PDB file of the backbone (N, CA, C, O) and the ligand in Angstrom, with CONECT records:
HET     ZN  A 101       1
ATOM      1  N   UNK A   1     147.877  70.494  46.134  1.00  0.00           N
ATOM      2  CA  UNK A   1     147.500  69.183  46.692  1.00  0.00           C
ATOM      3  C   UNK A   1     148.744  68.486  47.227  1.00  0.00           C
ATOM      4  O   UNK A   1     149.792  68.463  46.581  1.00  0.00           O
ATOM      5  N   UNK A   2     148.606  67.926  48.404  1.00  0.00           N
ATOM      6  CA  UNK A   2     149.747  67.248  49.029  1.00  0.00           C
ATOM      7  C   UNK A   2     149.843  65.829  48.484  1.00  0.00           C
ATOM      8  O   UNK A   2     148.862  65.086  48.463  1.00  0.00           O
ATOM      9  N   UNK A   3     151.032  65.472  48.050  1.00  0.00           N
ATOM     10  CA  UNK A   3     151.248  64.110  47.554  1.00  0.00           C
ATOM     11  C   UNK A   3     151.561  63.187  48.717  1.00  0.00           C
ATOM     12  O   UNK A   3     152.476  63.466  49.492  1.00  0.00           O
ATOM     13  N   UNK A   4     150.812  62.079  48.860  1.00  0.00           N
ATOM     14  CA  UNK A   4     151.040  61.110  49.934  1.00  0.00           C
ATOM     15  C   UNK A   4     151.278  59.740  49.327  1.00  0.00           C
ATOM     16  O   UNK A   4     150.589  59.331  48.392  1.00  0.00           O
ATOM     17  N   UNK A   5     152.246  59.047  49.862  1.00  0.00           N
ATOM     18  CA  UNK A   5     152.409  57.654  49.442  1.00  0.00           C
ATOM     19  C   UNK A   5     151.409  56.803  50.204  1.00  0.00           C
ATOM     20  O   UNK A   5     150.789  57.283  51.153  1.00  0.00           O
ATOM     21  N   UNK A   6     151.242  55.562  49.809  1.00  0.00           N
ATOM     22  CA  UNK A   6     150.279  54.675  50.461  1.00  0.00           C
ATOM     23  C   UNK A   6     150.658  54.461  51.925  1.00  0.00           C
ATOM     24  O   UNK A   6     149.787  54.428  52.795  1.00  0.00           O
ATOM     25  N   UNK A   7     151.954  54.314  52.197  1.00  0.00           N
ATOM     26  CA  UNK A   7     152.430  54.102  53.566  1.00  0.00           C
ATOM     27  C   UNK A   7     152.121  55.312  54.439  1.00  0.00           C
ATOM     28  O   UNK A   7     151.643  55.172  55.565  1.00  0.00           O
ATOM     29  N   UNK A   8     152.396  56.491  53.911  1.00  0.00           N
ATOM     30  CA  UNK A   8     152.114  57.715  54.670  1.00  0.00           C
ATOM     31  C   UNK A   8     150.625  57.866  54.917  1.00  0.00           C
ATOM     32  O   UNK A   8     150.206  58.273  56.001  1.00  0.00           O
ATOM     33  N   UNK A   9     149.824  57.535  53.907  1.00  0.00           N
ATOM     34  CA  UNK A   9     148.366  57.632  54.040  1.00  0.00           C
ATOM     35  C   UNK A   9     147.856  56.678  55.131  1.00  0.00           C
ATOM     36  O   UNK A   9     147.028  57.055  55.960  1.00  0.00           O
ATOM     37  N   UNK A  10     148.363  55.440  55.115  1.00  0.00           N
ATOM     38  CA  UNK A  10     147.945  54.454  56.117  1.00  0.00           C
ATOM     39  C   UNK A  10     148.349  54.898  57.517  1.00  0.00           C
ATOM     40  O   UNK A  10     147.572  54.788  58.466  1.00  0.00           O
ATOM     41  N   UNK A  11     149.559  55.396  57.632  1.00  0.00           N
ATOM     42  CA  UNK A  11     150.068  55.871  58.920  1.00  0.00           C
ATOM     43  C   UNK A  11     149.207  57.021  59.439  1.00  0.00           C
ATOM     44  O   UNK A  11     148.872  57.078  60.622  1.00  0.00           O
ATOM     45  N   UNK A  12     148.858  57.929  58.541  1.00  0.00           N
ATOM     46  CA  UNK A  12     148.015  59.070  58.898  1.00  0.00           C
ATOM     47  C   UNK A  12     146.647  58.607  59.372  1.00  0.00           C
ATOM     48  O   UNK A  12     146.122  59.120  60.360  1.00  0.00           O
ATOM     49  N   UNK A  13     146.068  57.634  58.669  1.00  0.00           N
ATOM     50  CA  UNK A  13     144.755  57.101  59.052  1.00  0.00           C
ATOM     51  C   UNK A  13     144.823  56.420  60.415  1.00  0.00           C
ATOM     52  O   UNK A  13     143.908  56.541  61.230  1.00  0.00           O
ATOM     53  N   UNK A  14     145.931  55.697  60.653  1.00  0.00           N
ATOM     54  CA  UNK A  14     146.109  54.999  61.928  1.00  0.00           C
ATOM     55  C   UNK A  14     146.194  56.010  63.074  1.00  0.00           C
ATOM     56  O   UNK A  14     145.569  55.830  64.119  1.00  0.00           O
ATOM     57  N   UNK A  15     146.963  57.061  62.869  1.00  0.00           N
ATOM     58  CA  UNK A  15     147.118  58.100  63.894  1.00  0.00           C
ATOM     59  C   UNK A  15     145.780  58.800  64.136  1.00  0.00           C
ATOM     60  O   UNK A  15     145.402  59.073  65.275  1.00  0.00           O
ATOM     61  N   UNK A  16     145.073  59.085  63.039  1.00  0.00           N
ATOM     62  CA  UNK A  16     143.756  59.737  63.166  1.00  0.00           C
ATOM     63  C   UNK A  16     142.794  58.851  63.941  1.00  0.00           C
ATOM     64  O   UNK A  16     142.023  59.345  64.764  1.00  0.00           O
ATOM     65  N   UNK A  17     142.832  57.542  63.686  1.00  0.00           N
ATOM     66  CA  UNK A  17     141.946  56.619  64.401  1.00  0.00           C
ATOM     67  C   UNK A  17     142.266  56.616  65.895  1.00  0.00           C
ATOM     68  O   UNK A  17     141.361  56.645  66.728  1.00  0.00           O
ATOM     69  N   UNK A  18     143.556  56.582  66.228  1.00  0.00           N
ATOM     70  CA  UNK A  18     143.946  56.594  67.640  1.00  0.00           C
ATOM     71  C   UNK A  18     143.491  57.886  68.326  1.00  0.00           C
ATOM     72  O   UNK A  18     142.990  57.864  69.450  1.00  0.00           O
ATOM     73  N   UNK A  19     143.672  58.989  67.641  1.00  0.00           N
ATOM     74  CA  UNK A  19     143.267  60.285  68.202  1.00  0.00           C
ATOM     75  C   UNK A  19     141.754  60.321  68.420  1.00  0.00           C
ATOM     76  O   UNK A  19     141.285  60.799  69.453  1.00  0.00           O
ATOM     77  N   UNK A  20     140.995  59.816  67.450  1.00  0.00           N
ATOM     78  CA  UNK A  20     139.540  59.814  67.578  1.00  0.00           C
ATOM     79  C   UNK A  20     139.083  58.933  68.732  1.00  0.00           C
ATOM     80  O   UNK A  20     138.191  59.312  69.492  1.00  0.00           O
ATOM     81  N   UNK A  21     139.698  57.747  68.864  1.00  0.00           N
ATOM     82  CA  UNK A  21     139.321  56.843  69.948  1.00  0.00           C
ATOM     83  C   UNK A  21     139.642  57.487  71.301  1.00  0.00           C
ATOM     84  O   UNK A  21     138.846  57.405  72.236  1.00  0.00           O
ATOM     85  N   UNK A  22     140.796  58.118  71.397  1.00  0.00           N
ATOM     86  CA  UNK A  22     141.189  58.793  72.643  1.00  0.00           C
ATOM     87  C   UNK A  22     140.235  59.923  72.981  1.00  0.00           C
ATOM     88  O   UNK A  22     139.834  60.094  74.132  1.00  0.00           O
ATOM     89  N   UNK A  23     139.880  60.688  71.965  1.00  0.00           N
ATOM     90  CA  UNK A  23     138.962  61.812  72.168  1.00  0.00           C
ATOM     91  C   UNK A  23     137.594  61.315  72.616  1.00  0.00           C
ATOM     92  O   UNK A  23     136.988  61.877  73.528  1.00  0.00           O
ATOM     93  N   UNK A  24     137.111  60.252  71.963  1.00  0.00           N
ATOM     94  CA  UNK A  24     135.809  59.700  72.326  1.00  0.00           C
ATOM     95  C   UNK A  24     135.827  59.169  73.754  1.00  0.00           C
ATOM     96  O   UNK A  24     134.882  59.378  74.514  1.00  0.00           O
ATOM     97  N   UNK A  25     136.909  58.482  74.113  1.00  0.00           N
ATOM     98  CA  UNK A  25     137.036  57.959  75.476  1.00  0.00           C
ATOM     99  C   UNK A  25     137.032  59.069  76.512  1.00  0.00           C
ATOM    100  O   UNK A  25     136.414  58.946  77.570  1.00  0.00           O
ATOM    101  N   UNK A  26     137.725  60.150  76.199  1.00  0.00           N
ATOM    102  CA  UNK A  26     137.807  61.271  77.123  1.00  0.00           C
ATOM    103  C   UNK A  26     136.437  61.929  77.310  1.00  0.00           C
ATOM    104  O   UNK A  26     136.037  62.236  78.432  1.00  0.00           O
ATOM    105  N   UNK A  27     135.719  62.142  76.191  1.00  0.00           N
ATOM    106  CA  UNK A  27     134.392  62.754  76.255  1.00  0.00           C
ATOM    107  C   UNK A  27     133.433  61.852  77.024  1.00  0.00           C
ATOM    108  O   UNK A  27     132.639  62.325  77.837  1.00  0.00           O
ATOM    109  N   UNK A  28     133.516  60.547  76.759  1.00  0.00           N
ATOM    110  CA  UNK A  28     132.641  59.592  77.434  1.00  0.00           C
ATOM    111  C   UNK A  28     132.897  59.588  78.939  1.00  0.00           C
ATOM    112  O   UNK A  28     131.960  59.592  79.737  1.00  0.00           O
ATOM    113  N   UNK A  29     134.167  59.579  79.316  1.00  0.00           N
ATOM    114  CA  UNK A  29     134.516  59.576  80.736  1.00  0.00           C
ATOM    115  C   UNK A  29     134.060  60.860  81.417  1.00  0.00           C
ATOM    116  O   UNK A  29     133.567  60.831  82.544  1.00  0.00           O
ATOM    117  N   UNK A  30     134.226  61.980  80.731  1.00  0.00           N
ATOM    118  CA  UNK A  30     133.831  63.266  81.292  1.00  0.00           C
ATOM    119  C   UNK A  30     132.324  63.320  81.510  1.00  0.00           C
ATOM    120  O   UNK A  30     131.857  63.793  82.546  1.00  0.00           O
ATOM    121  N   UNK A  31     131.565  62.833  80.526  1.00  0.00           N
ATOM    122  CA  UNK A  31     130.098  62.879  80.661  1.00  0.00           C
ATOM    123  C   UNK A  31     129.639  61.924  81.762  1.00  0.00           C
ATOM    124  O   UNK A  31     128.694  62.226  82.492  1.00  0.00           O
ATOM    125  N   UNK A  32     130.302  60.776  81.885  1.00  0.00           N
ATOM    126  CA  UNK A  32     129.951  59.831  82.948  1.00  0.00           C
ATOM    127  C   UNK A  32     130.230  60.452  84.322  1.00  0.00           C
ATOM    128  O   UNK A  32     129.420  60.337  85.242  1.00  0.00           O
ATOM    129  N   UNK A  33     131.388  61.109  84.448  1.00  0.00           N
ATOM    130  CA  UNK A  33     131.758  61.748  85.703  1.00  0.00           C
ATOM    131  C   UNK A  33     130.758  62.841  86.076  1.00  0.00           C
ATOM    132  O   UNK A  33     130.392  62.997  87.241  1.00  0.00           O
ATOM    133  N   UNK A  34     130.326  63.591  85.065  1.00  0.00           N
ATOM    134  CA  UNK A  34     129.365  64.674  85.278  1.00  0.00           C
ATOM    135  C   UNK A  34     128.019  64.120  85.753  1.00  0.00           C
ATOM    136  O   UNK A  34     127.387  64.671  86.654  1.00  0.00           O
ATOM    137  N   UNK A  35     127.602  63.027  85.131  1.00  0.00           N
ATOM    138  CA  UNK A  35     126.331  62.401  85.491  1.00  0.00           C
ATOM    139  C   UNK A  35     126.391  61.869  86.923  1.00  0.00           C
ATOM    140  O   UNK A  35     125.442  62.009  87.695  1.00  0.00           O
ATOM    141  N   UNK A  36     127.513  61.265  87.253  1.00  0.00           N
ATOM    142  CA  UNK A  36     127.700  60.707  88.598  1.00  0.00           C
ATOM    143  C   UNK A  36     127.631  61.820  89.648  1.00  0.00           C
ATOM    144  O   UNK A  36     127.004  61.663  90.696  1.00  0.00           O
ATOM    145  N   UNK A  37     128.273  62.924  89.355  1.00  0.00           N
ATOM    146  CA  UNK A  37     128.300  64.056  90.285  1.00  0.00           C
ATOM    147  C   UNK A  37     126.894  64.631  90.486  1.00  0.00           C
ATOM    148  O   UNK A  37     126.500  64.958  91.606  1.00  0.00           O
ATOM    149  N   UNK A  38     126.144  64.749  89.385  1.00  0.00           N
ATOM    150  CA  UNK A  38     124.783  65.273  89.461  1.00  0.00           C
ATOM    151  C   UNK A  38     123.902  64.333  90.291  1.00  0.00           C
ATOM    152  O   UNK A  38     123.086  64.780  91.097  1.00  0.00           O
ATOM    153  N   UNK A  39     124.081  63.026  90.082  1.00  0.00           N
ATOM    154  CA  UNK A  39     123.297  62.047  90.829  1.00  0.00           C
ATOM    155  C   UNK A  39     123.608  62.093  92.307  1.00  0.00           C
ATOM    156  O   UNK A  39     122.706  61.978  93.138  1.00  0.00           O
ATOM    157  N   UNK A  40     124.884  62.260  92.646  1.00  0.00           N
ATOM    158  CA  UNK A  40     125.293  62.283  94.052  1.00  0.00           C
ATOM    159  C   UNK A  40     124.715  63.498  94.777  1.00  0.00           C
ATOM    160  O   UNK A  40     124.416  63.438  95.970  1.00  0.00           O
ATOM    161  N   UNK A  41     124.563  64.604  94.038  1.00  0.00           N
ATOM    162  CA  UNK A  41     124.046  65.818  94.661  1.00  0.00           C
ATOM    163  C   UNK A  41     122.563  65.681  94.972  1.00  0.00           C
ATOM    164  O   UNK A  41     122.075  66.262  95.941  1.00  0.00           O
ATOM    165  N   UNK A  42     121.843  64.912  94.153  1.00  0.00           N
ATOM    166  CA  UNK A  42     120.394  64.783  94.307  1.00  0.00           C
ATOM    167  C   UNK A  42     120.044  63.649  95.266  1.00  0.00           C
ATOM    168  O   UNK A  42     119.081  63.755  96.026  1.00  0.00           O
ATOM    169  N   UNK A  43     120.818  62.568  95.236  1.00  0.00           N
ATOM    170  CA  UNK A  43     120.519  61.372  96.002  1.00  0.00           C
ATOM    171  C   UNK A  43     120.936  61.548  97.458  1.00  0.00           C
ATOM    172  O   UNK A  43     122.045  61.998  97.744  1.00  0.00           O
ATOM    173  N   UNK A  44     120.056  61.196  98.358  1.00  0.00           N
ATOM    174  CA  UNK A  44     120.392  61.281  99.778  1.00  0.00           C
ATOM    175  C   UNK A  44     120.150  59.926 100.428  1.00  0.00           C
ATOM    176  O   UNK A  44     119.188  59.228 100.107  1.00  0.00           O
ATOM    177  N   UNK A  45     121.045  59.566 101.353  1.00  0.00           N
ATOM    178  CA  UNK A  45     120.945  58.283 102.044  1.00  0.00           C
ATOM    179  C   UNK A  45     120.958  58.559 103.542  1.00  0.00           C
ATOM    180  O   UNK A  45     121.817  59.284 104.045  1.00  0.00           O
ATOM    181  N   UNK A  46     120.000  57.974 104.242  1.00  0.00           N
ATOM    182  CA  UNK A  46     119.950  58.127 105.692  1.00  0.00           C
ATOM    183  C   UNK A  46     120.982  57.194 106.321  1.00  0.00           C
ATOM    184  O   UNK A  46     121.040  56.011 105.984  1.00  0.00           O
ATOM    185  N   UNK A  47     121.797  57.725 107.238  1.00  0.00           N
ATOM    186  CA  UNK A  47     122.828  56.912 107.884  1.00  0.00           C
ATOM    187  C   UNK A  47     122.226  55.920 108.871  1.00  0.00           C
ATOM    188  O   UNK A  47     122.834  54.893 109.171  1.00  0.00           O
ATOM    189  N   UNK A  48     121.040  56.221 109.372  1.00  0.00           N
ATOM    190  CA  UNK A  48     120.453  55.386 110.421  1.00  0.00           C
ATOM    191  C   UNK A  48     119.654  54.219 109.835  1.00  0.00           C
ATOM    192  O   UNK A  48     119.895  53.063 110.184  1.00  0.00           O
ATOM    193  N   UNK A  49     118.698  54.521 108.941  1.00  0.00           N
ATOM    194  CA  UNK A  49     117.829  53.452 108.430  1.00  0.00           C
ATOM    195  C   UNK A  49     118.144  53.100 106.981  1.00  0.00           C
ATOM    196  O   UNK A  49     117.476  52.247 106.397  1.00  0.00           O
ATOM    197  N   UNK A  50     119.152  53.744 106.391  1.00  0.00           N
ATOM    198  CA  UNK A  50     119.594  53.486 105.007  1.00  0.00           C
ATOM    199  C   UNK A  50     118.501  53.747 103.968  1.00  0.00           C
ATOM    200  O   UNK A  50     118.540  53.197 102.868  1.00  0.00           O
ATOM    201  N   UNK A  51     117.542  54.577 104.318  1.00  0.00           N
ATOM    202  CA  UNK A  51     116.528  54.995 103.346  1.00  0.00           C
ATOM    203  C   UNK A  51     117.215  55.873 102.289  1.00  0.00           C
ATOM    204  O   UNK A  51     118.032  56.732 102.620  1.00  0.00           O
ATOM    205  N   UNK A  52     116.874  55.644 101.017  1.00  0.00           N
ATOM    206  CA  UNK A  52     117.422  56.432  99.916  1.00  0.00           C
ATOM    207  C   UNK A  52     116.298  57.214  99.278  1.00  0.00           C
ATOM    208  O   UNK A  52     115.252  56.654  98.948  1.00  0.00           O
ATOM    209  N   UNK A  53     116.506  58.499  99.103  1.00  0.00           N
ATOM    210  CA  UNK A  53     115.496  59.310  98.423  1.00  0.00           C
ATOM    211  C   UNK A  53     116.184  60.419  97.654  1.00  0.00           C
ATOM    212  O   UNK A  53     117.361  60.715  97.861  1.00  0.00           O
ATOM    213  N   UNK A  54     115.413  61.027  96.755  1.00  0.00           N
ATOM    214  CA  UNK A  54     115.961  62.102  95.939  1.00  0.00           C
ATOM    215  C   UNK A  54     115.448  63.424  96.452  1.00  0.00           C
ATOM    216  O   UNK A  54     114.263  63.576  96.747  1.00  0.00           O
ATOM    217  N   UNK A  55     116.348  64.377  96.557  1.00  0.00           N
ATOM    218  CA  UNK A  55     115.968  65.701  97.027  1.00  0.00           C
ATOM    219  C   UNK A  55     116.664  66.739  96.167  1.00  0.00           C
ATOM    220  O   UNK A  55     117.893  66.811  96.149  1.00  0.00           O
ATOM    221  N   UNK A  56     115.890  67.540  95.455  1.00  0.00           N
ATOM    222  CA  UNK A  56     116.473  68.513  94.540  1.00  0.00           C
ATOM    223  C   UNK A  56     116.619  69.890  95.176  1.00  0.00           C
ATOM    224  O   UNK A  56     116.974  70.857  94.501  1.00  0.00           O
ATOM    225  N   UNK A  57     116.347  69.978  96.471  1.00  0.00           N
ATOM    226  CA  UNK A  57     116.461  71.262  97.140  1.00  0.00           C
ATOM    227  C   UNK A  57     117.911  71.654  97.387  1.00  0.00           C
ATOM    228  O   UNK A  57     118.825  70.893  97.068  1.00  0.00           O
ATOM    229  N   UNK A  58     118.124  72.826  97.949  1.00  0.00           N
ATOM    230  CA  UNK A  58     119.479  73.312  98.177  1.00  0.00           C
ATOM    231  C   UNK A  58     119.896  73.184  99.644  1.00  0.00           C
ATOM    232  O   UNK A  58     121.049  73.436  99.991  1.00  0.00           O
ATOM    233  N   UNK A  59     118.941  72.787 100.508  1.00  0.00           N
ATOM    234  CA  UNK A  59     119.256  72.736 101.939  1.00  0.00           C
ATOM    235  C   UNK A  59     120.306  71.678 102.229  1.00  0.00           C
ATOM    236  O   UNK A  59     120.314  70.605 101.624  1.00  0.00           O
ATOM    237  N   UNK A  60     121.192  71.997 103.163  1.00  0.00           N
ATOM    238  CA  UNK A  60     122.281  71.078 103.510  1.00  0.00           C
ATOM    239  C   UNK A  60     121.771  69.929 104.376  1.00  0.00           C
ATOM    240  O   UNK A  60     122.272  68.809 104.280  1.00  0.00           O
ATOM    241  N   UNK A  61     120.793  70.199 105.204  1.00  0.00           N
ATOM    242  CA  UNK A  61     120.279  69.168 106.116  1.00  0.00           C
ATOM    243  C   UNK A  61     118.799  68.946 105.845  1.00  0.00           C
ATOM    244  O   UNK A  61     118.011  69.891 105.822  1.00  0.00           O
ATOM    245  N   UNK A  62     118.431  67.681 105.641  1.00  0.00           N
ATOM    246  CA  UNK A  62     117.042  67.320 105.375  1.00  0.00           C
ATOM    247  C   UNK A  62     116.628  66.207 106.322  1.00  0.00           C
ATOM    248  O   UNK A  62     117.450  65.385 106.728  1.00  0.00           O
ATOM    249  N   UNK A  63     115.342  66.185 106.673  1.00  0.00           N
ATOM    250  CA  UNK A  63     114.826  65.122 107.535  1.00  0.00           C
ATOM    251  C   UNK A  63     114.564  63.880 106.692  1.00  0.00           C
ATOM    252  O   UNK A  63     114.009  63.973 105.597  1.00  0.00           O
ATOM    253  N   UNK A  64     114.960  62.731 107.198  1.00  0.00           N
ATOM    254  CA  UNK A  64     114.737  61.462 106.505  1.00  0.00           C
ATOM    255  C   UNK A  64     113.239  61.168 106.465  1.00  0.00           C
ATOM    256  O   UNK A  64     112.577  61.265 107.498  1.00  0.00           O
ATOM    257  N   UNK A  65     112.683  60.812 105.303  1.00  0.00           N
ATOM    258  CA  UNK A  65     111.254  60.493 105.238  1.00  0.00           C
ATOM    259  C   UNK A  65     110.903  59.184 105.949  1.00  0.00           C
ATOM    260  O   UNK A  65     109.741  58.946 106.280  1.00  0.00           O
ATOM    261  N   UNK A  66     111.901  58.344 106.179  1.00  0.00           N
ATOM    262  CA  UNK A  66     111.642  57.063 106.826  1.00  0.00           C
ATOM    263  C   UNK A  66     111.590  57.166 108.336  1.00  0.00           C
ATOM    264  O   UNK A  66     110.623  56.730 108.961  1.00  0.00           O
ATOM    265  N   UNK A  67     112.650  57.754 108.938  1.00  0.00           N
ATOM    266  CA  UNK A  67     112.738  57.766 110.396  1.00  0.00           C
ATOM    267  C   UNK A  67     112.724  59.182 110.979  1.00  0.00           C
ATOM    268  O   UNK A  67     112.636  59.334 112.198  1.00  0.00           O
ATOM    269  N   UNK A  68     112.809  60.205 110.152  1.00  0.00           N
ATOM    270  CA  UNK A  68     112.737  61.566 110.643  1.00  0.00           C
ATOM    271  C   UNK A  68     114.055  62.141 111.143  1.00  0.00           C
ATOM    272  O   UNK A  68     114.098  63.285 111.596  1.00  0.00           O
ATOM    273  N   UNK A  69     115.131  61.358 111.066  1.00  0.00           N
ATOM    274  CA  UNK A  69     116.442  61.830 111.510  1.00  0.00           C
ATOM    275  C   UNK A  69     116.949  62.897 110.539  1.00  0.00           C
ATOM    276  O   UNK A  69     116.702  62.805 109.337  1.00  0.00           O
ATOM    277  N   UNK A  70     117.651  63.901 111.050  1.00  0.00           N
ATOM    278  CA  UNK A  70     118.229  64.912 110.186  1.00  0.00           C
ATOM    279  C   UNK A  70     119.459  64.358 109.493  1.00  0.00           C
ATOM    280  O   UNK A  70     120.382  63.877 110.150  1.00  0.00           O
ATOM    281  N   UNK A  71     119.476  64.422 108.157  1.00  0.00           N
ATOM    282  CA  UNK A  71     120.585  63.877 107.372  1.00  0.00           C
ATOM    283  C   UNK A  71     121.282  65.020 106.648  1.00  0.00           C
ATOM    284  O   UNK A  71     120.650  65.952 106.150  1.00  0.00           O
ATOM    285  N   UNK A  72     122.617  64.913 106.607  1.00  0.00           N
ATOM    286  CA  UNK A  72     123.411  65.935 105.945  1.00  0.00           C
ATOM    287  C   UNK A  72     123.711  65.515 104.521  1.00  0.00           C
ATOM    288  O   UNK A  72     124.005  64.348 104.262  1.00  0.00           O
ATOM    289  N   UNK A  73     123.637  66.471 103.585  1.00  0.00           N
ATOM    290  CA  UNK A  73     123.971  66.206 102.194  1.00  0.00           C
ATOM    291  C   UNK A  73     125.469  65.963 102.101  1.00  0.00           C
ATOM    292  O   UNK A  73     126.258  66.698 102.694  1.00  0.00           O
ATOM    293  N   UNK A  74     125.863  64.928 101.353  1.00  0.00           N
ATOM    294  CA  UNK A  74     127.280  64.522 101.335  1.00  0.00           C
ATOM    295  C   UNK A  74     128.140  65.456 100.493  1.00  0.00           C
ATOM    296  O   UNK A  74     129.294  65.697 100.844  1.00  0.00           O
ATOM    297  N   UNK A  75     127.610  65.993  99.384  1.00  0.00           N
ATOM    298  CA  UNK A  75     128.453  66.844  98.555  1.00  0.00           C
ATOM    299  C   UNK A  75     127.762  68.156  98.260  1.00  0.00           C
ATOM    300  O   UNK A  75     128.322  69.008  97.571  1.00  0.00           O
TER     301      UNK A  75
HETATM  302 ZN    ZN A 101     116.194  57.382 108.166  1.00  0.00          ZN2+
END
């Protein structure tokens, strides 16, 4: 068993807390970035009439449901 003084124990807990907060922040940011990327791939906006719709297909160019203009997928 490792002997720890109270000061060492507190310092260790403080460092562990900082590491946990950093790790949580990193995971949260990564998941947010992933969600944003997925949304951008599905969401399409017409440049002409600004109609927004969701398209889960793989085609690069889709016709706008509002005005019929061919719109290119951004990402
Ligand atoms: Zn349109």
